KOLKOLVEX-533070 format. One line per 5 residues: number of its first residue (from 1); their letters; for each residue x, y, z of N, C-alpha, C. Coordinates in pm, 1 decimal, always signed. Layout:
KOLKOLVEX-533070
NUM	a	X,Y,Z,X,Y,Z,X,Y,Z; ...
//
This chain:
KOLKOLVEX-533070
1	xxxxx	-2837.3,-2060.1,-1290.4,-2720.8,-2048.6,-1202.3,-2650.0,-1916.2,-1230.9; -2619.6,-1842.0,-1126.0,-2553.2,-1712.8,-1144.9,-2406.4,-1732.0,-1178.0; -2353.3,-1635.4,-1251.0,-2212.6,-1642.0,-1289.1,-2125.6,-1618.9,-1165.4; -2005.8,-1680.6,-1160.7,-1917.3,-1659.8,-1046.2,-1874.9,-1514.6,-1036.0; -1859.6,-1468.2,-914.7,-1819.0,-1330.2,-891.9,-1673.6,-1310.0,-932.0
6	xxxxx	-1647.7,-1205.6,-1008.9,-1510.6,-1176.6,-1050.5,-1429.8,-1130.0,-930.1; -1301.6,-1164.2,-923.7,-1219.7,-1120.9,-810.2,-1200.3,-970.4,-810.2; -1188.9,-913.9,-692.0,-1152.1,-773.5,-680.9,-1005.4,-760.5,-717.9; -972.8,-652.9,-787.0,-834.0,-631.2,-829.2,-772.4,-517.6,-749.7; -653.6,-541.4,-695.2,-581.3,-440.1,-620.9,-440.6,-428.5,-677.5
11	xxxxx	-399.3,-305.0,-705.8,-262.0,-281.1,-749.5,-178.1,-251.4,-626.1; -66.9,-321.6,-611.5,+26.7,-299.1,-501.3,+161.7,-263.5,-561.1; +217.3,-151.1,-519.2,+350.7,-111.6,-563.7,+443.3,-107.2,-443.5; +558.5,-167.9,-456.3,+662.1,-161.8,-353.2,+774.6,-75.9,-409.1; +803.0,+35.1,-342.4,+909.1,+124.2,-391.4,+1026.6,+122.5,-293.9
16	xxxxx	+1125.8,+206.9,-320.5,+1255.2,+191.6,-256.7,+1271.9,+244.7,-116.9; +1168.6,+300.7,-55.2,+1180.7,+345.9,+83.4,+1193.1,+225.3,+175.9; +1247.0,+248.2,+294.6,+1250.1,+141.7,+393.7,+1107.6,+102.6,+429.9; +1084.5,-28.0,+445.7,+949.5,-73.8,+479.6,+891.3,-169.8,+378.4; +976.8,-246.0,+311.5,+928.2,-343.3,+213.4,+834.9,-446.0,+276.7
21	xxxxx	+846.1,-464.7,+407.4,+757.2,-557.6,+477.6,+609.9,-521.0,+459.7; +581.3,-392.2,+447.3,+441.8,-351.1,+430.4,+383.4,-406.3,+300.9; +458.6,-393.9,+193.8,+410.4,-444.7,+66.4,+395.1,-595.8,+65.6; +492.5,-666.4,+123.4,+484.7,-812.3,+123.6,+369.4,-861.0,+211.9; +348.0,-792.9,+324.5,+237.6,-835.1,+412.1,+102.9,-807.5,+347.3
26	xxxxx	+89.7,-697.2,+274.7,-34.3,-670.6,+201.1,-65.9,-784.7,+105.5; +35.8,-829.7,+34.6,+16.3,-939.2,-60.6,-25.7,-1067.4,+10.9; +36.0,-1094.5,+125.3,+0.7,-1214.7,+201.5,-143.3,-1209.7,+249.5; -185.2,-1095.7,+301.3,-322.6,-1083.4,+351.3,-422.9,-1099.4,+237.7; -394.3,-1035.4,+125.7,-485.0,-1046.4,+10.1,-495.2,-1190.9,-38.4
31	xxxxx	-383.4,-1261.0,-39.0,-384.7,-1401.6,-81.1,-471.4,-1485.0,+12.8; -467.6,-1451.5,+141.7,-546.0,-1527.6,+239.7,-695.8,-1501.2,+226.3; -733.0,-1385.9,+172.9,-874.6,-1352.7,+157.4,-940.4,-1434.3,+46.8; -863.0,-1468.1,-54.3,-911.9,-1558.8,-157.5,-985.7,-1495.9,-273.5; -1032.9,-1372.6,-258.3,-1110.3,-1312.1,-367.0,-1051.8,-1178.5,-411.3
36	xxxxx	-924.7,-1156.7,-382.1,-857.2,-1034.9,-424.4,-743.9,-1071.3,-519.5; -751.8,-1018.4,-639.3,-648.8,-1042.5,-741.2,-547.3,-929.0,-733.5; -424.9,-960.8,-695.8,-323.1,-857.6,-677.3,-234.7,-842.8,-800.5; -209.4,-715.5,-834.6,-119.5,-680.8,-944.3,-2.0,-604.7,-883.1; +116.4,-661.5,-894.2,+233.3,-610.0,-823.9,+331.5,-540.6,-917.9
41	xxxxx	+384.0,-427.1,-869.7,+495.9,-359.5,-935.6,+606.0,-343.2,-830.4; +725.9,-384.6,-863.1,+840.6,-367.9,-773.9,+938.3,-272.5,-841.3; +964.8,-160.3,-776.5,+1056.3,-62.9,-835.9,+1201.2,-110.4,-825.6; +1287.1,-45.6,-899.7,+1429.5,-80.9,-896.7,+1486.6,-64.3,-756.2; +1450.1,+45.2,-690.1,+1497.8,+66.8,-554.1,+1446.1,-37.2,-456.8
46	xxxxx	+1323.0,-82.3,-478.3,+1263.2,-180.8,-388.9,+1334.2,-314.3,-395.6; +1392.0,-344.9,-508.8,+1463.9,-472.0,-520.8,+1576.1,-481.8,-418.1; +1638.6,-370.2,-388.7,+1746.3,-369.9,-290.2,+1691.5,-376.6,-148.0; +1584.7,-302.6,-120.4,+1531.6,-303.8,+16.3,+1466.7,-437.6,+50.0; +1405.0,-501.9,-48.2,+1346.1,-634.2,-24.1,+1453.5,-731.0,+22.3
51	xxxxx	+1564.9,-733.6,-47.9,+1673.7,-824.5,-12.2,+1733.1,-788.2,+123.1; +1743.5,-659.8,+151.1,+1808.1,-613.6,+274.0,+1720.0,-628.9,+397.3; +1588.3,-610.1,+381.1,+1499.9,-599.2,+497.4,+1411.3,-720.0,+524.7; +1382.8,-800.7,+423.8,+1281.9,-905.5,+442.8,+1337.1,-1046.3,+452.9; +1462.7,-1066.5,+410.7,+1516.1,-1201.7,+407.9,+1459.9,-1284.8,+294.1
56	xxxxx	+1387.3,-1218.9,+202.9,+1329.9,-1286.5,+87.2,+1393.8,-1236.3,-40.4; +1383.9,-1313.6,-145.0,+1426.0,-1268.0,-276.0,+1309.3,-1196.1,-342.2; +1339.6,-1118.8,-444.4,+1233.1,-1051.7,-519.7,+1139.1,-1155.6,-580.8; +1195.5,-1266.4,-626.6,+1113.2,-1372.3,-686.9,+1015.5,-1429.5,-584.3; +1058.5,-1444.3,-460.1,+970.1,-1496.5,-355.5,+857.3,-1399.6,-325.8
61	xxxxx	+887.2,-1270.8,-325.0,+782.9,-1170.7,-303.2,+687.6,-1167.6,-422.7; +742.7,-1172.7,-542.7,+659.7,-1171.7,-663.3,+563.8,-1290.2,-666.2; +606.2,-1402.4,-609.8,+522.4,-1522.3,-609.6,+397.2,-1504.9,-523.3; +396.8,-1405.4,-436.6,+279.8,-1379.3,-352.5,+167.0,-1310.7,-430.2; +201.0,-1249.6,-544.8,+102.4,-1175.3,-624.3,+41.9,-1264.3,-732.5
66	xxxxx	-75.5,-1223.4,-778.9,-138.7,-1296.8,-889.8,-76.9,-1259.1,-1023.2; -46.3,-1130.1,-1039.6,+12.6,-1080.6,-1163.8,+125.8,-985.5,-1127.0; +237.9,-996.5,-1197.1,+352.5,-908.6,-1172.7,+380.6,-829.8,-1300.0; +398.5,-697.5,-1284.8,+425.8,-609.9,-1397.9,+563.3,-545.9,-1382.3; +634.9,-534.0,-1490.8,+765.1,-468.7,-1487.7,+747.7,-318.8,-1470.0
71	xxxxx	+837.6,-258.3,-1393.7,+828.9,-115.2,-1366.1,+829.3,-31.8,-1493.4; +899.7,-77.6,-1595.3,+910.5,-0.5,-1718.5,+802.8,-29.9,-1821.5; +709.8,-118.8,-1790.3,+607.4,-159.4,-1886.7,+488.9,-64.1,-1882.8; +500.5,+46.4,-1953.7,+392.8,+145.5,-1955.9,+274.3,+100.6,-2040.7; +287.9,-14.0,-2106.0,+176.9,-69.1,-2182.8,+100.2,-175.9,-2108.0
76	xxxxx	+131.2,-194.8,-1980.3,+62.6,-297.0,-1900.3,-85.3,-263.7,-1884.2; -165.4,-365.5,-1855.7,-310.1,-345.9,-1841.7,-343.2,-240.4,-1737.4; -268.8,-238.8,-1626.7,-300.0,-146.0,-1517.6,-263.0,-1.3,-1549.5; -206.0,+22.3,-1667.9,-174.0,+159.9,-1707.4,-292.6,+228.5,-1774.1; -403.4,+156.2,-1788.1,-521.7,+212.8,-1853.0,-639.2,+216.0,-1757.9
81	xxxxx	-715.4,+323.7,-1763.0,-835.2,+335.6,-1681.3,-944.5,+239.3,-1721.8; -935.1,+181.5,-1841.3,-1036.9,+86.2,-1886.1,-1019.9,-50.0,-1819.7; -908.6,-68.4,-1748.8,-885.2,-193.1,-1674.7,-931.7,-170.6,-1531.3; -1044.8,-229.6,-1491.6,-1102.6,-196.3,-1360.3,-1023.3,-254.0,-1243.9; -1004.0,-171.7,-1142.4,-944.3,-215.9,-1016.5,-1022.8,-151.6,-902.5
86	xxxxx	-1000.4,-200.2,-781.5,-1066.0,-137.3,-666.4,-975.0,-34.4,-602.1; -856.0,-13.9,-660.5,-765.9,+87.8,-609.5,-621.3,+42.2,-610.5; -537.5,+120.6,-545.1,-393.0,+96.0,-545.3,-334.1,+138.6,-412.0; -237.4,+60.5,-365.0,-162.6,+95.7,-244.6,-13.9,+94.4,-278.6; +54.3,+202.3,-247.0,+200.3,+208.8,-264.0,+260.3,+188.9,-125.6
91	xxxxx	+325.1,+73.6,-106.3,+368.5,+33.7,+27.4,+506.2,-32.9,+24.3; +607.2,+37.4,+66.8,+608.3,+175.9,+112.2,+616.4,+271.1,-7.2; +591.6,+398.1,+18.9,+600.3,+500.4,-85.2,+721.3,+588.9,-58.1; +817.2,+584.9,-147.6,+934.9,+669.7,-133.7,+900.3,+813.9,-167.6; +983.2,+905.6,-124.3,+961.1,+1046.5,-156.9,+973.7,+1068.6,-307.6
96	xxxxx	+1062.6,+995.7,-372.5,+1074.5,+1007.7,-518.8,+943.2,+968.4,-585.9; +884.4,+859.0,-540.7,+756.9,+815.8,-597.8,+646.2,+915.0,-565.5; +644.1,+963.1,-441.8,+547.4,+1066.1,-403.6,+558.0,+1186.6,-495.7; +680.0,+1229.7,-524.3,+701.1,+1344.1,-611.8,+646.4,+1318.3,-750.9; +673.0,+1198.6,-804.5,+621.8,+1164.7,-936.4,+470.7,+1166.5,-941.4
101	xxxxx	+406.3,+1110.1,-837.4,+260.4,+1105.7,-832.4,+202.3,+1245.7,-816.5; +261.3,+1323.7,-726.6,+210.0,+1458.9,-700.8,+216.3,+1546.0,-824.7; +316.9,+1521.1,-909.3,+336.1,+1604.0,-1028.7,+294.2,+1535.6,-1158.4; +227.0,+1420.2,-1147.6,+180.3,+1345.0,-1264.9,+293.4,+1317.6,-1363.9; +411.2,+1286.1,-1310.0,+528.6,+1260.1,-1394.5,+535.0,+1110.1,-1421.1
106	xxxxx	+458.1,+1067.1,-1522.0,+434.8,+924.9,-1546.3,+547.5,+858.7,-1625.9; +666.4,+852.1,-1567.9,+779.0,+794.7,-1641.3,+801.9,+648.4,-1607.0; +721.0,+590.8,-1518.2,+729.8,+447.4,-1490.7,+590.5,+396.1,-1456.1; +576.7,+264.6,-1444.4,+443.3,+206.7,-1427.4,+384.5,+235.0,-1289.5; +469.1,+251.7,-1188.5,+416.9,+284.2,-1055.8,+341.8,+416.9,-1060.6
111	xxxxx	+408.0,+518.7,-1112.9,+346.6,+651.6,-1117.4,+229.8,+654.2,-1216.3; +245.0,+589.6,-1329.7,+136.5,+586.1,-1428.0,+12.1,+518.9,-1370.1; +30.4,+406.1,-1302.5,-83.7,+335.8,-1243.5,-149.5,+419.8,-1134.7; -67.3,+490.2,-1056.7,-122.1,+578.3,-954.0,-201.0,+692.2,-1018.4; -148.0,+747.1,-1125.8,-215.2,+856.0,-1196.1,-348.5,+808.8,-1253.4
116	xxxxx	-349.9,+687.9,-1308.0,-473.4,+630.1,-1360.7,-574.7,+610.2,-1247.9; -527.1,+561.5,-1134.3,-615.0,+540.1,-1019.7,-682.8,+670.6,-979.4; -605.8,+778.3,-975.8,-660.9,+908.4,-938.7,-758.2,+960.8,-1042.9; -721.6,+952.8,-1169.5,-808.5,+1010.1,-1272.0,-939.4,+934.4,-1285.4; -939.3,+806.8,-1245.2,-1061.4,+727.8,-1250.2,-1142.2,+738.2,-1121.0
121	xxxxx	-1091.4,+815.6,-1024.7,-1163.9,+833.9,-899.3,-1159.3,+714.4,-807.4; -1055.7,+632.7,-822.2,-1041.0,+515.7,-736.1,-947.8,+549.0,-619.3; -960.3,+476.9,-508.7,-874.8,+508.8,-393.7,-727.6,+475.6,-417.7; -641.9,+569.7,-381.3,-496.9,+552.7,-388.9,-438.8,+583.5,-251.6; -376.1,+484.8,-188.9,-314.1,+503.4,-58.1,-162.5,+507.0,-74.0
126	xxxxx	-101.8,+610.2,-17.9,+43.5,+625.1,-24.2,+98.8,+607.0,+116.6; +162.7,+494.1,+141.4,+222.4,+466.5,+272.0,+362.0,+528.1,+275.1; +363.0,+660.3,+290.3,+487.4,+737.6,+281.6,+577.0,+705.7,+400.8; +702.3,+673.8,+371.6,+799.1,+636.6,+474.6,+916.8,+733.4,+471.2; +908.2,+836.5,+553.4,+1018.5,+932.2,+565.3,+1001.8,+1010.4,+694.7
131	xxxxx	+1111.8,+1041.4,+759.2,+1108.8,+1127.0,+877.9,+1250.1,+1174.8,+908.0; +1265.5,+1299.4,+953.4,+1163.4,+1403.6,+963.7,+1123.9,+1454.2,+825.7; +1017.4,+1531.0,+821.2,+965.6,+1583.1,+695.5,+995.9,+1732.3,+684.0; +1055.1,+1771.9,+571.3,+1074.0,+1916.2,+551.1,+958.2,+1971.1,+467.5; +959.5,+2100.0,+444.4,+845.0,+2163.1,+377.3,+821.7,+2109.0,+236.9
136	xxxxx	+929.2,+2074.2,+168.7,+913.3,+2018.8,+34.2,+835.4,+1888.1,+37.0; +864.5,+1801.5,+135.1,+789.8,+1676.8,+149.1,+642.9,+1705.6,+176.3; +618.2,+1799.4,+267.0,+480.1,+1832.7,+302.6,+403.8,+1892.3,+184.6; +472.6,+1973.1,+103.1,+408.0,+2029.7,-16.4,+368.6,+1917.6,-113.0; +457.7,+1820.2,-130.0,+427.6,+1708.6,-219.5,+307.2,+1629.2,-169.0
141	xxxxx	+301.2,+1606.9,-38.4,+186.5,+1536.3,+18.3,+57.6,+1614.2,-4.8; +65.0,+1745.3,+11.7,-52.4,+1829.1,-11.4,-96.3,+1821.6,-156.8; -0.9,+1830.0,-250.0,-33.2,+1819.8,-392.1,-101.2,+1687.7,-423.7; -44.4,+1577.7,-371.7,-102.0,+1445.6,-397.1,-241.9,+1435.1,-336.6; -258.2,+1487.9,-215.3,-388.9,+1483.2,-149.6,-492.0,+1566.0,-225.0
146	xxxxx	-449.1,+1680.4,-279.2,-541.2,+1764.3,-356.2,-588.0,+1694.7,-483.5; -508.4,+1601.0,-533.7,-549.0,+1523.4,-651.4,-633.5,+1402.8,-614.2; -646.9,+1376.2,-484.6,-732.9,+1267.3,-440.3,-663.9,+1153.8,-368.1; -530.7,+1159.3,-357.3,-459.5,+1051.8,-289.2,-482.9,+1057.4,-138.8; -477.9,+942.6,-75.3,-484.4,+933.2,+70.3,-341.5,+916.7,+121.3
151	xxxxx	-294.9,+1012.8,+198.3,-161.0,+1004.2,+255.2,-171.4,+916.0,+378.8; -106.6,+800.9,+374.3,-127.7,+698.3,+476.5,+5.7,+649.2,+532.8; +75.0,+735.0,+609.5,+199.5,+688.3,+671.8,+169.2,+569.1,+762.7; +251.4,+466.1,+761.3,+224.2,+348.6,+845.4,+259.0,+375.2,+991.1; +177.7,+457.2,+1055.0,+199.4,+491.9,+1195.9,+151.5,+376.0,+1282.1
156	xxxxx	+235.5,+320.8,+1368.3,+195.8,+203.0,+1446.4,+87.8,+235.0,+1548.7; -4.1,+140.3,+1567.5,-109.1,+152.9,+1668.3,-71.3,+65.8,+1787.6; -65.6,+126.2,+1904.6,-25.0,+51.3,+2022.8,-142.3,+5.9,+2108.1; -264.9,+48.5,+2072.6,-381.1,+1.1,+2147.2,-406.9,-146.8,+2121.7; -339.8,-203.0,+2022.2,-352.3,-346.4,+1993.9,-262.9,-430.5,+2084.5
161	xxxxx	-180.8,-363.9,+2166.2,-82.5,-433.5,+2249.8,+4.4,-528.7,+2168.2; +72.9,-473.5,+2066.7,+154.8,-558.9,+1981.1,+268.9,-623.1,+2058.5; +302.5,-744.7,+2018.9,+413.7,-814.6,+2083.1,+534.1,-828.1,+1991.7; +522.1,-777.5,+1868.7,+632.3,-789.5,+1773.2,+618.7,-684.3,+1664.8; +726.8,-664.9,+1589.8,+722.5,-576.7,+1473.9,+620.7,-628.8,+1372.7
166	xxxxx	+613.4,-760.1,+1360.0,+518.2,-820.4,+1266.0,+375.4,-781.7,+1299.7; +343.6,-772.1,+1428.1,+209.3,-730.8,+1469.6,+179.7,-587.7,+1424.2; +278.5,-499.7,+1437.5,+261.6,-360.0,+1397.3,+240.0,-349.5,+1246.6; +321.2,-422.2,+1171.6,+309.5,-420.8,+1025.5,+174.2,-475.6,+982.2; +133.8,-586.5,+1043.0,+8.2,-651.0,+1006.4,-110.2,-557.1,+1027.1
171	xxxxx	-114.4,-489.4,+1140.8,-228.5,-401.7,+1169.1,-232.4,-284.2,+1071.9; -116.7,-224.2,+1043.3,-113.1,-113.2,+946.8,-164.5,-157.8,+810.7; -125.9,-278.0,+769.7,-167.8,-327.6,+638.1,-317.3,-358.2,+634.0; -368.0,-415.6,+739.5,-511.9,-446.0,+744.5,-595.6,-317.7,+743.8; -550.6,-217.5,+816.6,-622.2,-89.2,+818.4,-615.9,-21.9,+681.4
176	xxxxx	-501.5,-35.6,+613.2,-488.7,+21.7,+478.9,-585.3,-45.7,+382.2; -595.2,-178.0,+389.7,-686.3,-250.9,+302.4,-830.9,-210.8,+330.6; -864.7,-194.9,+456.7,-1002.2,-155.8,+488.9,-1031.0,-13.7,+443.1; -930.2,+73.4,+447.7,-950.1,+210.8,+399.2,-977.4,+212.5,+250.1; -924.8,+113.0,+179.1,-944.9,+108.1,+34.5,-1071.5,+31.0,-2.5
181	xxxxx	-1134.9,-32.0,+99.4,-1261.0,-100.6,+75.0,-1253.3,-251.6,+75.0; -1140.8,-307.3,+118.6,-1123.7,-452.7,+124.1,-1125.8,-494.3,+271.0; -1235.2,-557.0,+312.0,-1249.8,-596.5,+451.0,-1157.9,-710.4,+489.8; -1104.5,-703.0,+611.1,-1018.6,-809.4,+664.2,-1075.4,-851.2,+799.5; -1138.6,-966.8,+807.1,-1213.9,-1004.9,+927.3,-1130.5,-1018.9,+1054.3
186	xxxxx	-1001.4,-1042.9,+1042.6,-919.3,-1064.0,+1162.2,-858.1,-935.2,+1217.3; -898.7,-821.0,+1164.6,-842.2,-694.0,+1210.4,-885.4,-662.5,+1353.5; -789.3,-623.0,+1436.7,-821.2,-581.1,+1573.3,-894.9,-447.6,+1566.5; -1004.6,-437.2,+1639.0,-1085.0,-315.9,+1636.1,-1096.4,-255.8,+1775.8; -1087.5,-124.5,+1779.9,-1093.0,-53.0,+1906.8,-1226.7,-76.8,+1974.9
191	xxxxx	-1223.7,-117.1,+2100.6,-1345.2,-143.5,+2178.0,-1354.2,-55.2,+2301.7; -1272.1,+48.7,+2306.4,-1268.1,+132.8,+2424.6,-1155.4,+88.0,+2516.7; -1129.7,+167.1,+2618.6,-1024.2,+134.6,+2713.5,-1050.6,-0.5,+2780.6; -948.2,-84.7,+2784.2,-966.1,-217.4,+2844.4,-980.1,-210.0,+2995.9; -908.9,-115.6,+3055.8,-913.7,-104.1,+3201.4,-910.4,+44.6,+3236.5
196	xxxxx	-1029.6,+103.4,+3242.7,-1036.1,+247.8,+3265.9,-976.8,+286.2,+3400.6; -980.0,+194.3,+3498.0,-927.8,+226.8,+3630.1,-777.9,+245.4,+3630.0; -712.2,+191.4,+3524.5,-566.8,+203.3,+3515.9,-523.7,+338.6,+3461.9; -619.5,+416.8,+3410.4,-588.1,+546.0,+3353.3,-588.6,+649.8,+3465.4; -477.5,+715.7,+3483.3,-466.8,+817.3,+3588.3,-452.3,+953.8,+3525.1
201	xx	-502.0,+1054.0,+3593.8,-489.6,+1189.0,+3541.4,-351.6,+1244.3,+3571.9; -305.8,+1334.4,+3488.3,-172.7,+1392.1,+3506.0,-171.3,+1486.3,+3625.0
//
């Protein structure tokens, strides 16, 4: 009899930018898949946005993850490259966090885990939430991308004909998971124009 397959491990960090729904929805989708072990970090700033934007407590969001790590715990398992994961998603990613990652300023577990993900050659998705962007923001994104990060702003897709904000969030999260290598069978996939006759030329 073969040994049971070990769960895939995904690190999810929720930071203080607006968009805490992205992180919570990622955790929900992973829980529904059944074979993804999630490791969650909630930053100090995220604690406020979770309460303000989601209608949930931090404890309720933490309960969606398999393992929760304190932001200041630089000795956590996910701070070492010897602890295997399939990657990390920062959802949402604040500009402060982006700056820390771009400059390898590992003063908290979010940035340290991201740095480990990059140095081990694993996928790191940064769902950066800021607009408009000035040159300093763009430079930070370039620095992070040059180190291997995937800059993944949660830009809504309207070809899915969303009927709610929840639909937009869900699709962005499913696409992010698939970009990192975690398939989600219920993801809407582009099949071409539904009604080409409705498309008129300008």
